N, C-alpha and C positions, 0 to 999 in steps of 0.2 A: 562515483554515481553517474548514471546516464541521465542527461536532462530530459525533463518531460515538458512538452509543449503541446502540439496537437497530433494526435495519432488515432487511427481507426483500428479497432481490434474485435476478434471474435469473442462472444460471451459464453461463459460457462455457468449454468445455474446451479446453485446449491441452496434449495429452499428448506433451510433449517434455522430455526431461531436459536439464539443464545449459545452459539458456537464458542466454546472457550479455548483459550490458547493451548491447553493440554491436548485438545483434539487436533488443532492445527499442527502442532508439533509436539509430540509426547516428551515428557520430562527426561526420559532415558537418552534422548538425543541432544541434550543440552551441554554435554561435556566439551564440545568444541567451542572455540572462539573464532573459528574461521566461517566466514559468511558463505563460502562456496560449497556446493555439493549437498545442501540440505533439501533441495527440491525433490529428491527421491524419497524423502521421509515425510513430506507434506501429507497430512491426514492419514498417517501410517496405519492406525488401527482400523480405519474405515476402508482404507485402500487395499489392504493385504489380509489374507487369511492366516491362520496359525502357523502355516508352513512357509509364509512370506510370499505366497503366490497372489498376483493381482486378482481382485474380485471383479468379474466382468461387469457386474451390475452398477458398480460405483462410477459416478459421472467422470471422474478424472482418468479412469481407465478405458473410456469410450473414445472412438475416433474424433468425435467433434471437439473433445477437449485438447487434442494435440495441436500445439501451436497457438492456442487460445491466449489472450493477454489481459482479459477482463473477467473477473470473478463477480458474479451476481449473488449476493449473500442474503440470508435472512436478517431480521432485526436483532440488535445488540450483539453484532459480531465482534469477536475478539475479547469477550469478557474473561474473567479469571485472573490467573497470576500474570505478573509482568514479565515478558521475556522478548528481547529483540529477535530471538531466533524465529518468532512467528512471522514477522514480515520478511526475514531472510529466507525462510522456506517458500513463502508465497512467491517471492521474486525469483528464487531459484528454479520453480516450476515454469516461470515465464510470465507471471502476472505483472502488469504495470500499474493496475488500478483494481480496486475493489469497490463495488456499488452496494449500498445498504441503506435502509432507513435509519439506522443509527449504529455507532460504533462505541465500544467501551473506551473511555478517555485515555487510558494508559496505552492501549493498543493503537489508538488512532495517533498519538504523539509519536510512538515508536515507528509507525509507518512514514509519517512526514519526515522524521530524522534520517530515515534509511532509503528514501527514494521511491516509496510506494504510495500512490495517491489514493486516499480514502474519499469516495464520492457519496454524499449524503443526498438522498432524494426522497420525495414524499411517497406515502403508501400507495397512491394511485399510479405513480410512475413505476414503482417497484412491481406491482402487479401487472402492469402493461408489459413490462419486460419478461417477467416470468411466463405470461401467457404466450408471448412470441417464442420464447425458448422451448415451450412444451411442444411445439410443432415437430420437433425432431430435425428441423433444418437449420443450418448455420445462421446465427443472428449476429449482426455487427452494430457496434455503436462507435461514435466518434467522440473522443474526449479532448476538449478544447480548453487547456489550462489557462492561456493568457486571457480568454474571455470568461472563463469559469462556466463553460456550457458543456452540457452532455446532450449530443444529438442522438435521438432514437431512430429505429428503422423506419418509423413512420414520417420522419423528417421534422418532428417536433423537437424543440430545444428546451432544455430544462437548466436553470441556473443552479449551481452548487456552491456552498460556502467554503472558504479557506482563509486563514489569516494571512496578512501581506508578507510576513517574514518567511513563513513556510513556502508561500507561493514563489517568492524570489529565489530561495534556495533550490527548489525543484526545477525551476526554469533554467537556472544556472548549472544544475547538476552537482551541487555541493551540499555538504552537511554543515552543522554548526561550526565545526572547526575550520572547514574549507572557507566558510563565509568570513571568519575572523582573518584567516590567512590572506584573503583577498584585500583586506584593509591594511595590510602590512605597510605600504607606502605611506598612507595616511597617518598611521600610528607613529611611524619613524619621524614624519615631518612634525607632529605635535610634540614629540619628545625632544627634538632639536630646538624647539622654540621655548622650552621651559628652562627656567634657571637651573644651573648645576647643583646649587645648594639652596635649601629653604630653611630659614631660621624658625624654630618652633618656640623660642622663648618669648615671654610676654612683652609686647611693646616693640 
């Protein structure tokens, strides 16, 4: 996983509420367990027509979306069934963070475990960002994970929540297994200090 610390990225607005994981990555693409290559299938049924040709009106097919690293989403993003393929597809497209007023719990946890930062903001901040994005001009925000701050184009900073364990993992660029592996020396030292045999008999 690539560490997330502080980065500035272009915003892509997707003003749709209740986007479920089957829209993010349709179930027919879940046969793979490889994280690579799913970016092309992100929002497939919205992105392509029946012949598999890109729909020019869909935001991800427009020039402003190319190279963007932050998705601005509607409320309750990532609802529906659990699938790690959803954050895999978002990251495969190039997104490093998703901003919304709320995320479905399972989706949010899957993001945190896979290196995609879910940024929760209040409704006023969300509307300010959507208004800026509607201008048709590139809009950039700065995500500062160490300080848990989102810097808006206006210069205003908004704090966002994240639990300390997930924050530590994202800053280090490790998942839960990677976090445990980093403690290998401490675990080995603990085991060396323990008795080789332990009596379980009474007294």
